[in-house]
Biotite code that builds the C-alpha atoms (Angstrom):
import biotite.structure as struc

atoms = struc.array([
    struc.Atom([-0.005, 0.012, -0.014], chain_id="A", res_id=1, res_name="UNK", atom_name="CA", element="C"),
    struc.Atom([1.374, 3.416, -0.992], chain_id="A", res_id=2, res_name="UNK", atom_name="CA", element="C"),
    struc.Atom([0.918, 6.770, 0.684], chain_id="A", res_id=3, res_name="UNK", atom_name="CA", element="C"),
    struc.Atom([-1.624, 7.712, -1.984], chain_id="A", res_id=4, res_name="UNK", atom_name="CA", element="C"),
    struc.Atom([-3.710, 4.815, -0.966], chain_id="A", res_id=5, res_name="UNK", atom_name="CA", element="C"),
    struc.Atom([-3.676, 6.091, 2.626], chain_id="A", res_id=6, res_name="UNK", atom_name="CA", element="C"),
    struc.Atom([-4.434, 9.752, 2.032], chain_id="A", res_id=7, res_name="UNK", atom_name="CA", element="C"),
    struc.Atom([-7.347, 10.926, -0.115], chain_id="A", res_id=8, res_name="UNK", atom_name="CA", element="C"),
    struc.Atom([-6.088, 14.395, -1.506], chain_id="A", res_id=9, res_name="UNK", atom_name="CA", element="C"),
    struc.Atom([-9.148, 15.059, -3.564], chain_id="A", res_id=10, res_name="UNK", atom_name="CA", element="C"),
    struc.Atom([-11.048, 18.284, -2.811], chain_id="A", res_id=11, res_name="UNK", atom_name="CA", element="C"),
    struc.Atom([-8.654, 19.171, -0.042], chain_id="A", res_id=12, res_name="UNK", atom_name="CA", element="C"),
    struc.Atom([-6.304, 22.020, 0.720], chain_id="A", res_id=13, res_name="UNK", atom_name="CA", element="C"),
    struc.Atom([-2.970, 21.229, -0.960], chain_id="A", res_id=14, res_name="UNK", atom_name="CA", element="C"),
    struc.Atom([-0.582, 23.748, 0.610], chain_id="A", res_id=15, res_name="UNK", atom_name="CA", element="C"),
    struc.Atom([2.380, 22.092, 2.085], chain_id="A", res_id=16, res_name="UNK", atom_name="CA", element="C"),
    struc.Atom([1.543, 22.747, 5.792], chain_id="A", res_id=17, res_name="UNK", atom_name="CA", element="C"),
    struc.Atom([-1.913, 21.193, 5.215], chain_id="A", res_id=18, res_name="UNK", atom_name="CA", element="C"),
    struc.Atom([-0.342, 18.121, 3.525], chain_id="A", res_id=19, res_name="UNK", atom_name="CA", element="C"),
    struc.Atom([2.083, 17.771, 6.430], chain_id="A", res_id=20, res_name="UNK", atom_name="CA", element="C"),
    struc.Atom([-0.841, 17.776, 8.975], chain_id="A", res_id=21, res_name="UNK", atom_name="CA", element="C"),
    struc.Atom([-2.512, 14.973, 6.888], chain_id="A", res_id=22, res_name="UNK", atom_name="CA", element="C"),
    struc.Atom([0.577, 12.936, 6.554], chain_id="A", res_id=23, res_name="UNK", atom_name="CA", element="C"),
    struc.Atom([1.285, 13.202, 10.334], chain_id="A", res_id=24, res_name="UNK", atom_name="CA", element="C"),
    struc.Atom([-2.087, 11.466, 10.811], chain_id="A", res_id=25, res_name="UNK", atom_name="CA", element="C"),
    struc.Atom([-2.160, 8.977, 8.032], chain_id="A", res_id=26, res_name="UNK", atom_name="CA", element="C"),
    struc.Atom([1.543, 7.738, 8.095], chain_id="A", res_id=27, res_name="UNK", atom_name="CA", element="C"),
    struc.Atom([2.887, 9.268, 11.357], chain_id="A", res_id=28, res_name="UNK", atom_name="CA", element="C"),
    struc.Atom([5.886, 6.952, 11.663], chain_id="A", res_id=29, res_name="UNK", atom_name="CA", element="C"),
    struc.Atom([7.096, 7.263, 8.139], chain_id="A", res_id=30, res_name="UNK", atom_name="CA", element="C"),
    struc.Atom([10.452, 9.147, 7.827], chain_id="A", res_id=31, res_name="UNK", atom_name="CA", element="C"),
    struc.Atom([10.099, 12.694, 6.463], chain_id="A", res_id=32, res_name="UNK", atom_name="CA", element="C"),
    struc.Atom([13.692, 14.006, 6.853], chain_id="A", res_id=33, res_name="UNK", atom_name="CA", element="C"),
    struc.Atom([17.014, 12.658, 7.912], chain_id="A", res_id=34, res_name="UNK", atom_name="CA", element="C"),
    struc.Atom([20.226, 14.728, 8.062], chain_id="A", res_id=35, res_name="UNK", atom_name="CA", element="C"),
    struc.Atom([23.631, 13.191, 7.840], chain_id="A", res_id=36, res_name="UNK", atom_name="CA", element="C"),
    struc.Atom([25.010, 15.212, 10.733], chain_id="A", res_id=37, res_name="UNK", atom_name="CA", element="C"),
    struc.Atom([21.782, 15.912, 12.456], chain_id="A", res_id=38, res_name="UNK", atom_name="CA", element="C"),
    struc.Atom([18.351, 14.515, 13.570], chain_id="A", res_id=39, res_name="UNK", atom_name="CA", element="C"),
    struc.Atom([15.754, 12.542, 11.836], chain_id="A", res_id=40, res_name="UNK", atom_name="CA", element="C"),
    struc.Atom([11.984, 13.439, 11.877], chain_id="A", res_id=41, res_name="UNK", atom_name="CA", element="C"),
    struc.Atom([9.020, 11.316, 11.162], chain_id="A", res_id=42, res_name="UNK", atom_name="CA", element="C"),
    struc.Atom([5.962, 12.999, 9.710], chain_id="A", res_id=43, res_name="UNK", atom_name="CA", element="C"),
    struc.Atom([4.403, 13.104, 13.155], chain_id="A", res_id=44, res_name="UNK", atom_name="CA", element="C"),
    struc.Atom([7.521, 14.455, 14.856], chain_id="A", res_id=45, res_name="UNK", atom_name="CA", element="C"),
    struc.Atom([8.007, 17.147, 12.223], chain_id="A", res_id=46, res_name="UNK", atom_name="CA", element="C"),
    struc.Atom([4.374, 18.214, 12.533], chain_id="A", res_id=47, res_name="UNK", atom_name="CA", element="C"),
    struc.Atom([4.709, 18.567, 16.343], chain_id="A", res_id=48, res_name="UNK", atom_name="CA", element="C"),
    struc.Atom([7.818, 20.618, 15.982], chain_id="A", res_id=49, res_name="UNK", atom_name="CA", element="C"),
    struc.Atom([6.218, 22.825, 13.369], chain_id="A", res_id=50, res_name="UNK", atom_name="CA", element="C"),
    struc.Atom([3.281, 23.568, 15.779], chain_id="A", res_id=51, res_name="UNK", atom_name="CA", element="C"),
    struc.Atom([5.781, 24.904, 18.297], chain_id="A", res_id=52, res_name="UNK", atom_name="CA", element="C"),
    struc.Atom([7.843, 26.933, 15.785], chain_id="A", res_id=53, res_name="UNK", atom_name="CA", element="C"),
    struc.Atom([4.607, 28.425, 14.298], chain_id="A", res_id=54, res_name="UNK", atom_name="CA", element="C"),
    struc.Atom([3.536, 29.468, 17.819], chain_id="A", res_id=55, res_name="UNK", atom_name="CA", element="C"),
    struc.Atom([7.008, 30.958, 18.375], chain_id="A", res_id=56, res_name="UNK", atom_name="CA", element="C"),
    struc.Atom([6.717, 32.949, 15.111], chain_id="A", res_id=57, res_name="UNK", atom_name="CA", element="C"),
    struc.Atom([3.190, 34.071, 15.936], chain_id="A", res_id=58, res_name="UNK", atom_name="CA", element="C"),
    struc.Atom([4.574, 35.411, 19.257], chain_id="A", res_id=59, res_name="UNK", atom_name="CA", element="C"),
    struc.Atom([6.883, 37.510, 17.348], chain_id="A", res_id=60, res_name="UNK", atom_name="CA", element="C"),
    struc.Atom([4.063, 38.837, 15.289], chain_id="A", res_id=61, res_name="UNK", atom_name="CA", element="C"),
    struc.Atom([4.223, 36.798, 12.163], chain_id="A", res_id=62, res_name="UNK", atom_name="CA", element="C"),
    struc.Atom([0.826, 36.770, 10.428], chain_id="A", res_id=63, res_name="UNK", atom_name="CA", element="C"),
    struc.Atom([-0.437, 35.655, 6.916], chain_id="A", res_id=64, res_name="UNK", atom_name="CA", element="C"),
    struc.Atom([1.435, 37.521, 4.142], chain_id="A", res_id=65, res_name="UNK", atom_name="CA", element="C"),
    struc.Atom([4.493, 38.232, 6.365], chain_id="A", res_id=66, res_name="UNK", atom_name="CA", element="C"),
    struc.Atom([7.941, 37.092, 5.430], chain_id="A", res_id=67, res_name="UNK", atom_name="CA", element="C"),
    struc.Atom([10.305, 34.870, 7.418], chain_id="A", res_id=68, res_name="UNK", atom_name="CA", element="C"),
    struc.Atom([13.889, 34.920, 6.283], chain_id="A", res_id=69, res_name="UNK", atom_name="CA", element="C"),
    struc.Atom([16.083, 31.761, 6.703], chain_id="A", res_id=70, res_name="UNK", atom_name="CA", element="C"),
    struc.Atom([19.884, 31.966, 6.789], chain_id="A", res_id=71, res_name="UNK", atom_name="CA", element="C"),
    struc.Atom([21.180, 28.701, 7.620], chain_id="A", res_id=72, res_name="UNK", atom_name="CA", element="C"),
    struc.Atom([22.984, 25.792, 6.031], chain_id="A", res_id=73, res_name="UNK", atom_name="CA", element="C"),
    struc.Atom([21.129, 22.482, 5.462], chain_id="A", res_id=74, res_name="UNK", atom_name="CA", element="C"),
    struc.Atom([19.713, 21.716, 8.819], chain_id="A", res_id=75, res_name="UNK", atom_name="CA", element="C"),
    struc.Atom([16.389, 20.720, 10.268], chain_id="A", res_id=76, res_name="UNK", atom_name="CA", element="C"),
    struc.Atom([15.539, 24.293, 11.495], chain_id="A", res_id=77, res_name="UNK", atom_name="CA", element="C"),
    struc.Atom([15.415, 25.431, 7.776], chain_id="A", res_id=78, res_name="UNK", atom_name="CA", element="C"),
    struc.Atom([12.726, 22.865, 7.191], chain_id="A", res_id=79, res_name="UNK", atom_name="CA", element="C"),
    struc.Atom([10.826, 23.728, 10.449], chain_id="A", res_id=80, res_name="UNK", atom_name="CA", element="C"),
    struc.Atom([11.030, 27.344, 9.651], chain_id="A", res_id=81, res_name="UNK", atom_name="CA", element="C"),
    struc.Atom([9.594, 26.896, 6.230], chain_id="A", res_id=82, res_name="UNK", atom_name="CA", element="C"),
    struc.Atom([6.562, 24.729, 7.395], chain_id="A", res_id=83, res_name="UNK", atom_name="CA", element="C"),
    struc.Atom([5.862, 26.968, 10.374], chain_id="A", res_id=84, res_name="UNK", atom_name="CA", element="C"),
    struc.Atom([5.784, 29.882, 8.077], chain_id="A", res_id=85, res_name="UNK", atom_name="CA", element="C"),
    struc.Atom([3.379, 28.186, 5.727], chain_id="A", res_id=86, res_name="UNK", atom_name="CA", element="C"),
    struc.Atom([1.072, 27.164, 8.642], chain_id="A", res_id=87, res_name="UNK", atom_name="CA", element="C"),
    struc.Atom([0.651, 30.867, 9.432], chain_id="A", res_id=88, res_name="UNK", atom_name="CA", element="C"),
    struc.Atom([0.051, 31.778, 5.795], chain_id="A", res_id=89, res_name="UNK", atom_name="CA", element="C"),
    struc.Atom([3.531, 33.612, 5.802], chain_id="A", res_id=90, res_name="UNK", atom_name="CA", element="C"),
    struc.Atom([6.161, 33.359, 3.092], chain_id="A", res_id=91, res_name="UNK", atom_name="CA", element="C"),
    struc.Atom([9.501, 31.690, 3.646], chain_id="A", res_id=92, res_name="UNK", atom_name="CA", element="C"),
    struc.Atom([12.556, 33.487, 2.119], chain_id="A", res_id=93, res_name="UNK", atom_name="CA", element="C"),
    struc.Atom([15.662, 31.215, 1.845], chain_id="A", res_id=94, res_name="UNK", atom_name="CA", element="C"),
    struc.Atom([18.818, 33.217, 1.774], chain_id="A", res_id=95, res_name="UNK", atom_name="CA", element="C"),
    struc.Atom([22.158, 32.345, 0.281], chain_id="A", res_id=96, res_name="UNK", atom_name="CA", element="C"),
    struc.Atom([24.588, 31.804, 3.092], chain_id="A", res_id=97, res_name="UNK", atom_name="CA", element="C"),
    struc.Atom([27.495, 32.645, 0.699], chain_id="A", res_id=98, res_name="UNK", atom_name="CA", element="C"),
    struc.Atom([26.514, 36.185, 0.177], chain_id="A", res_id=99, res_name="UNK", atom_name="CA", element="C"),
    struc.Atom([28.440, 39.047, 1.543], chain_id="A", res_id=100, res_name="UNK", atom_name="CA", element="C"),
    struc.Atom([26.872, 41.293, 4.243], chain_id="A", res_id=101, res_name="UNK", atom_name="CA", element="C"),
    struc.Atom([26.144, 44.076, 1.816], chain_id="A", res_id=102, res_name="UNK", atom_name="CA", element="C"),
    struc.Atom([24.303, 41.697, -0.441], chain_id="A", res_id=103, res_name="UNK", atom_name="CA", element="C"),
    struc.Atom([22.277, 40.145, 2.397], chain_id="A", res_id=104, res_name="UNK", atom_name="CA", element="C"),
    struc.Atom([21.509, 43.737, 3.604], chain_id="A", res_id=105, res_name="UNK", atom_name="CA", element="C"),
    struc.Atom([19.822, 44.449, 0.262], chain_id="A", res_id=106, res_name="UNK", atom_name="CA", element="C"),
    struc.Atom([17.769, 41.335, 0.318], chain_id="A", res_id=107, res_name="UNK", atom_name="CA", element="C"),
    struc.Atom([16.586, 41.823, 3.878], chain_id="A", res_id=108, res_name="UNK", atom_name="CA", element="C"),
    struc.Atom([15.679, 45.402, 3.214], chain_id="A", res_id=109, res_name="UNK", atom_name="CA", element="C"),
    struc.Atom([13.811, 44.372, 0.095], chain_id="A", res_id=110, res_name="UNK", atom_name="CA", element="C"),
    struc.Atom([11.725, 41.674, 1.616], chain_id="A", res_id=111, res_name="UNK", atom_name="CA", element="C"),
    struc.Atom([11.332, 43.177, 5.083], chain_id="A", res_id=112, res_name="UNK", atom_name="CA", element="C"),
    struc.Atom([10.967, 39.927, 7.045], chain_id="A", res_id=113, res_name="UNK", atom_name="CA", element="C"),
    struc.Atom([9.231, 39.925, 10.451], chain_id="A", res_id=114, res_name="UNK", atom_name="CA", element="C"),
    struc.Atom([11.627, 37.222, 11.668], chain_id="A", res_id=115, res_name="UNK", atom_name="CA", element="C"),
    struc.Atom([14.847, 35.803, 10.523], chain_id="A", res_id=116, res_name="UNK", atom_name="CA", element="C"),
    struc.Atom([16.079, 32.334, 11.509], chain_id="A", res_id=117, res_name="UNK", atom_name="CA", element="C"),
    struc.Atom([19.916, 32.449, 11.341], chain_id="A", res_id=118, res_name="UNK", atom_name="CA", element="C"),
    struc.Atom([22.543, 29.890, 12.088], chain_id="A", res_id=119, res_name="UNK", atom_name="CA", element="C"),
    struc.Atom([25.033, 31.175, 14.751], chain_id="A", res_id=120, res_name="UNK", atom_name="CA", element="C"),
    struc.Atom([28.048, 30.819, 12.538], chain_id="A", res_id=121, res_name="UNK", atom_name="CA", element="C"),
    struc.Atom([26.416, 32.958, 9.840], chain_id="A", res_id=122, res_name="UNK", atom_name="CA", element="C"),
    struc.Atom([24.969, 35.645, 12.080], chain_id="A", res_id=123, res_name="UNK", atom_name="CA", element="C"),
    struc.Atom([26.039, 39.009, 10.675], chain_id="A", res_id=124, res_name="UNK", atom_name="CA", element="C"),
    struc.Atom([22.779, 40.789, 11.216], chain_id="A", res_id=125, res_name="UNK", atom_name="CA", element="C"),
    struc.Atom([24.344, 43.279, 13.807], chain_id="A", res_id=126, res_name="UNK", atom_name="CA", element="C"),
    struc.Atom([26.762, 44.609, 11.092], chain_id="A", res_id=127, res_name="UNK", atom_name="CA", element="C"),
    struc.Atom([23.850, 45.388, 8.646], chain_id="A", res_id=128, res_name="UNK", atom_name="CA", element="C"),
    struc.Atom([21.991, 48.591, 8.235], chain_id="A", res_id=129, res_name="UNK", atom_name="CA", element="C"),
    struc.Atom([18.441, 47.271, 8.078], chain_id="A", res_id=130, res_name="UNK", atom_name="CA", element="C"),
    struc.Atom([15.499, 49.598, 7.641], chain_id="A", res_id=131, res_name="UNK", atom_name="CA", element="C"),
    struc.Atom([13.293, 47.304, 9.685], chain_id="A", res_id=132, res_name="UNK", atom_name="CA", element="C"),
    struc.Atom([15.483, 44.874, 11.798], chain_id="A", res_id=133, res_name="UNK", atom_name="CA", element="C"),
    struc.Atom([13.535, 41.635, 12.090], chain_id="A", res_id=134, res_name="UNK", atom_name="CA", element="C"),
    struc.Atom([13.388, 39.502, 15.210], chain_id="A", res_id=135, res_name="UNK", atom_name="CA", element="C"),
    struc.Atom([16.432, 37.335, 15.240], chain_id="A", res_id=136, res_name="UNK", atom_name="CA", element="C"),
    struc.Atom([16.050, 33.611, 16.237], chain_id="A", res_id=137, res_name="UNK", atom_name="CA", element="C"),
    struc.Atom([19.559, 32.122, 16.381], chain_id="A", res_id=138, res_name="UNK", atom_name="CA", element="C"),
    struc.Atom([19.912, 28.344, 15.924], chain_id="A", res_id=139, res_name="UNK", atom_name="CA", element="C"),
    struc.Atom([22.897, 25.886, 15.967], chain_id="A", res_id=140, res_name="UNK", atom_name="CA", element="C"),
    struc.Atom([24.629, 27.505, 18.876], chain_id="A", res_id=141, res_name="UNK", atom_name="CA", element="C"),
    struc.Atom([28.069, 26.166, 19.517], chain_id="A", res_id=142, res_name="UNK", atom_name="CA", element="C"),
    struc.Atom([27.916, 27.010, 23.236], chain_id="A", res_id=143, res_name="UNK", atom_name="CA", element="C"),
    struc.Atom([24.354, 27.851, 24.596], chain_id="A", res_id=144, res_name="UNK", atom_name="CA", element="C"),
    struc.Atom([26.027, 28.974, 27.875], chain_id="A", res_id=145, res_name="UNK", atom_name="CA", element="C"),
    struc.Atom([27.520, 32.031, 26.172], chain_id="A", res_id=146, res_name="UNK", atom_name="CA", element="C"),
    struc.Atom([25.455, 35.285, 25.976], chain_id="A", res_id=147, res_name="UNK", atom_name="CA", element="C"),
    struc.Atom([23.559, 35.871, 22.776], chain_id="A", res_id=148, res_name="UNK", atom_name="CA", element="C"),
    struc.Atom([24.526, 38.871, 20.560], chain_id="A", res_id=149, res_name="UNK", atom_name="CA", element="C"),
    struc.Atom([22.330, 41.963, 21.082], chain_id="A", res_id=150, res_name="UNK", atom_name="CA", element="C"),
    struc.Atom([18.861, 41.416, 19.624], chain_id="A", res_id=151, res_name="UNK", atom_name="CA", element="C"),
    struc.Atom([19.304, 37.692, 19.328], chain_id="A", res_id=152, res_name="UNK", atom_name="CA", element="C"),
    struc.Atom([16.950, 35.030, 20.804], chain_id="A", res_id=153, res_name="UNK", atom_name="CA", element="C"),
    struc.Atom([17.856, 31.310, 21.282], chain_id="A", res_id=154, res_name="UNK", atom_name="CA", element="C"),
    struc.Atom([15.779, 29.262, 18.783], chain_id="A", res_id=155, res_name="UNK", atom_name="CA", element="C"),
    struc.Atom([15.728, 26.021, 20.827], chain_id="A", res_id=156, res_name="UNK", atom_name="CA", element="C"),
    struc.Atom([14.790, 27.864, 24.206], chain_id="A", res_id=157, res_name="UNK", atom_name="CA", element="C"),
    struc.Atom([12.072, 29.897, 22.617], chain_id="A", res_id=158, res_name="UNK", atom_name="CA", element="C"),
    struc.Atom([10.657, 26.847, 20.846], chain_id="A", res_id=159, res_name="UNK", atom_name="CA", element="C"),
    struc.Atom([10.777, 24.786, 24.046], chain_id="A", res_id=160, res_name="UNK", atom_name="CA", element="C"),
    struc.Atom([8.688, 27.582, 25.665], chain_id="A", res_id=161, res_name="UNK", atom_name="CA", element="C"),
    struc.Atom([6.197, 27.811, 22.935], chain_id="A", res_id=162, res_name="UNK", atom_name="CA", element="C"),
    struc.Atom([2.786, 26.290, 22.978], chain_id="A", res_id=163, res_name="UNK", atom_name="CA", element="C"),
    struc.Atom([2.316, 22.877, 21.251], chain_id="A", res_id=164, res_name="UNK", atom_name="CA", element="C"),
    struc.Atom([-1.313, 23.764, 20.449], chain_id="A", res_id=165, res_name="UNK", atom_name="CA", element="C"),
    struc.Atom([-2.128, 23.447, 16.692], chain_id="A", res_id=166, res_name="UNK", atom_name="CA", element="C"),
    struc.Atom([-2.789, 26.756, 14.921], chain_id="A", res_id=167, res_name="UNK", atom_name="CA", element="C"),
    struc.Atom([-5.403, 26.824, 12.222], chain_id="A", res_id=168, res_name="UNK", atom_name="CA", element="C"),
    struc.Atom([-3.970, 26.519, 8.712], chain_id="A", res_id=169, res_name="UNK", atom_name="CA", element="C"),
    struc.Atom([-4.890, 29.741, 6.805], chain_id="A", res_id=170, res_name="UNK", atom_name="CA", element="C"),
    struc.Atom([-3.080, 29.180, 3.504], chain_id="A", res_id=171, res_name="UNK", atom_name="CA", element="C"),
    struc.Atom([-4.198, 27.418, 0.299], chain_id="A", res_id=172, res_name="UNK", atom_name="CA", element="C"),
    struc.Atom([-2.433, 26.110, -2.820], chain_id="A", res_id=173, res_name="UNK", atom_name="CA", element="C"),
    struc.Atom([-2.633, 29.591, -4.392], chain_id="A", res_id=174, res_name="UNK", atom_name="CA", element="C"),
    struc.Atom([-1.023, 31.322, -1.458], chain_id="A", res_id=175, res_name="UNK", atom_name="CA", element="C"),
    struc.Atom([2.600, 32.582, -1.761], chain_id="A", res_id=176, res_name="UNK", atom_name="CA", element="C"),
    struc.Atom([4.914, 29.853, -0.485], chain_id="A", res_id=177, res_name="UNK", atom_name="CA", element="C"),
    struc.Atom([8.532, 31.125, -1.133], chain_id="A", res_id=178, res_name="UNK", atom_name="CA", element="C"),
    struc.Atom([10.304, 34.192, -2.322], chain_id="A", res_id=179, res_name="UNK", atom_name="CA", element="C"),
    struc.Atom([13.396, 32.936, -4.212], chain_id="A", res_id=180, res_name="UNK", atom_name="CA", element="C"),
    struc.Atom([15.924, 35.629, -5.045], chain_id="A", res_id=181, res_name="UNK", atom_name="CA", element="C"),
    struc.Atom([17.554, 35.675, -8.519], chain_id="A", res_id=182, res_name="UNK", atom_name="CA", element="C"),
    struc.Atom([21.225, 35.791, -8.913], chain_id="A", res_id=183, res_name="UNK", atom_name="CA", element="C"),
    struc.Atom([21.129, 39.465, -9.950], chain_id="A", res_id=184, res_name="UNK", atom_name="CA", element="C"),
    struc.Atom([23.548, 38.997, -12.835], chain_id="A", res_id=185, res_name="UNK", atom_name="CA", element="C"),
    struc.Atom([21.994, 42.031, -14.682], chain_id="A", res_id=186, res_name="UNK", atom_name="CA", element="C"),
    struc.Atom([21.199, 44.129, -11.846], chain_id="A", res_id=187, res_name="UNK", atom_name="CA", element="C"),
    struc.Atom([19.925, 43.746, -8.194], chain_id="A", res_id=188, res_name="UNK", atom_name="CA", element="C"),
    struc.Atom([18.459, 40.342, -7.388], chain_id="A", res_id=189, res_name="UNK", atom_name="CA", element="C"),
    struc.Atom([14.730, 39.983, -7.892], chain_id="A", res_id=190, res_name="UNK", atom_name="CA", element="C"),
    struc.Atom([12.428, 38.293, -5.580], chain_id="A", res_id=191, res_name="UNK", atom_name="CA", element="C"),
    struc.Atom([10.554, 35.622, -7.440], chain_id="A", res_id=192, res_name="UNK", atom_name="CA", element="C"),
    struc.Atom([7.197, 34.689, -5.586], chain_id="A", res_id=193, res_name="UNK", atom_name="CA", element="C"),
    struc.Atom([6.290, 31.096, -5.902], chain_id="A", res_id=194, res_name="UNK", atom_name="CA", element="C"),
    struc.Atom([2.911, 29.667, -4.708], chain_id="A", res_id=195, res_name="UNK", atom_name="CA", element="C"),
    struc.Atom([2.285, 26.334, -3.173], chain_id="A", res_id=196, res_name="UNK", atom_name="CA", element="C"),
    struc.Atom([0.836, 25.182, -6.465], chain_id="A", res_id=197, res_name="UNK", atom_name="CA", element="C"),
    struc.Atom([4.056, 26.319, -8.213], chain_id="A", res_id=198, res_name="UNK", atom_name="CA", element="C"),
    struc.Atom([6.221, 24.197, -5.921], chain_id="A", res_id=199, res_name="UNK", atom_name="CA", element="C"),
    struc.Atom([3.901, 21.234, -6.266], chain_id="A", res_id=200, res_name="UNK", atom_name="CA", element="C"),
    struc.Atom([4.418, 21.390, -10.027], chain_id="A", res_id=201, res_name="UNK", atom_name="CA", element="C"),
    struc.Atom([8.191, 21.492, -9.523], chain_id="A", res_id=202, res_name="UNK", atom_name="CA", element="C"),
    struc.Atom([7.986, 18.308, -7.328], chain_id="A", res_id=203, res_name="UNK", atom_name="CA", element="C"),
    struc.Atom([5.641, 16.634, -9.744], chain_id="A", res_id=204, res_name="UNK", atom_name="CA", element="C"),
    struc.Atom([8.171, 17.402, -12.621], chain_id="A", res_id=205, res_name="UNK", atom_name="CA", element="C"),
    struc.Atom([11.095, 16.045, -10.537], chain_id="A", res_id=206, res_name="UNK", atom_name="CA", element="C"),
    struc.Atom([9.058, 12.860, -9.967], chain_id="A", res_id=207, res_name="UNK", atom_name="CA", element="C"),
    struc.Atom([8.177, 12.454, -13.657], chain_id="A", res_id=208, res_name="UNK", atom_name="CA", element="C"),
    struc.Atom([11.585, 13.268, -15.030], chain_id="A", res_id=209, res_name="UNK", atom_name="CA", element="C"),
    struc.Atom([13.781, 11.110, -12.559], chain_id="A", res_id=210, res_name="UNK", atom_name="CA", element="C"),
    struc.Atom([11.209, 8.454, -11.836], chain_id="A", res_id=211, res_name="UNK", atom_name="CA", element="C"),
    struc.Atom([10.978, 9.101, -8.059], chain_id="A", res_id=212, res_name="UNK", atom_name="CA", element="C"),
    struc.Atom([8.482, 7.164, -5.999], chain_id="A", res_id=213, res_name="UNK", atom_name="CA", element="C"),
    struc.Atom([8.411, 9.366, -2.882], chain_id="A", res_id=214, res_name="UNK", atom_name="CA", element="C"),
    struc.Atom([6.070, 6.885, -0.904], chain_id="A", res_id=215, res_name="UNK", atom_name="CA", element="C"),
    struc.Atom([8.698, 4.204, -0.720], chain_id="A", res_id=216, res_name="UNK", atom_name="CA", element="C"),
    struc.Atom([12.118, 5.557, -1.728], chain_id="A", res_id=217, res_name="UNK", atom_name="CA", element="C"),
    struc.Atom([14.577, 7.799, -0.082], chain_id="A", res_id=218, res_name="UNK", atom_name="CA", element="C"),
    struc.Atom([15.127, 11.154, -1.977], chain_id="A", res_id=219, res_name="UNK", atom_name="CA", element="C"),
    struc.Atom([18.805, 12.384, -1.516], chain_id="A", res_id=220, res_name="UNK", atom_name="CA", element="C"),
    struc.Atom([19.216, 16.134, -1.608], chain_id="A", res_id=221, res_name="UNK", atom_name="CA", element="C"),
    struc.Atom([22.862, 17.096, -2.075], chain_id="A", res_id=222, res_name="UNK", atom_name="CA", element="C"),
    struc.Atom([22.546, 20.812, -2.756], chain_id="A", res_id=223, res_name="UNK", atom_name="CA", element="C"),
    struc.Atom([21.880, 23.769, -0.484], chain_id="A", res_id=224, res_name="UNK", atom_name="CA", element="C"),
    struc.Atom([18.341, 24.208, 0.573], chain_id="A", res_id=225, res_name="UNK", atom_name="CA", element="C"),
    struc.Atom([18.311, 27.923, -0.246], chain_id="A", res_id=226, res_name="UNK", atom_name="CA", element="C"),
    struc.Atom([18.527, 26.974, -3.929], chain_id="A", res_id=227, res_name="UNK", atom_name="CA", element="C"),
    struc.Atom([15.358, 26.051, -5.828], chain_id="A", res_id=228, res_name="UNK", atom_name="CA", element="C"),
    struc.Atom([16.822, 22.668, -6.739], chain_id="A", res_id=229, res_name="UNK", atom_name="CA", element="C"),
    struc.Atom([17.415, 22.058, -2.984], chain_id="A", res_id=230, res_name="UNK", atom_name="CA", element="C"),
    struc.Atom([14.096, 23.103, -1.529], chain_id="A", res_id=231, res_name="UNK", atom_name="CA", element="C"),
    struc.Atom([12.254, 21.876, -4.678], chain_id="A", res_id=232, res_name="UNK", atom_name="CA", element="C"),
    struc.Atom([13.678, 18.350, -4.147], chain_id="A", res_id=233, res_name="UNK", atom_name="CA", element="C"),
    struc.Atom([13.237, 18.396, -0.463], chain_id="A", res_id=234, res_name="UNK", atom_name="CA", element="C"),
    struc.Atom([9.447, 18.923, -0.845], chain_id="A", res_id=235, res_name="UNK", atom_name="CA", element="C"),
    struc.Atom([9.092, 15.904, -3.018], chain_id="A", res_id=236, res_name="UNK", atom_name="CA", element="C"),
    struc.Atom([7.753, 13.592, -0.321], chain_id="A", res_id=237, res_name="UNK", atom_name="CA", element="C"),
    struc.Atom([4.876, 15.999, 0.330], chain_id="A", res_id=238, res_name="UNK", atom_name="CA", element="C"),
    struc.Atom([3.219, 15.585, -3.058], chain_id="A", res_id=239, res_name="UNK", atom_name="CA", element="C"),
    struc.Atom([0.252, 13.196, -2.854], chain_id="A", res_id=240, res_name="UNK", atom_name="CA", element="C"),
])
């Protein structure tokens, strides 16, 4: 029996947060993500984490239509932040961790995120001149005992204190899902807005071209999640 046999997706909301909720009920113990140097998450475990992260974002004022910037390497917090954003109807904005501070400054001022999830080793926000500095949630701390930089909040501590109550899903498949910035080779980078439907089509194309069977195969993602090839491939298991 495949995942398609277990979950009837007809006439249902097909944004990724809603799909995660359904998978957490229908195939709770199936593996959703595994990181080579990090944790594994079943669909049920990921859904529980996303509830808390969404509550954490909401406590910082994130609402439908707001942007949540993500500046991390490939780690579980990247995935959690995306799905938590989508649960609130917000838009995830993956940022290239190889960009210089001046380049990141332009992107952050352009998308004006309410919150940024940033890996400690990449945290250069204090050096940037931002018109509307976002709340900064720092993850992957090398030594949690050391004081946080000014304006920073500890991701794990804040998530642990957040409610695990499920928030109502407010997005739909036509809602904005991601803002992916172009390389800017002919000028400043431009933010391309992709809907949940756009990303589902990307996943469907990958499945058709490469012959993936996401219900019973492992999908290896060997590129940065901030790139469309990375996040587009990582979302494959969530097409029904």
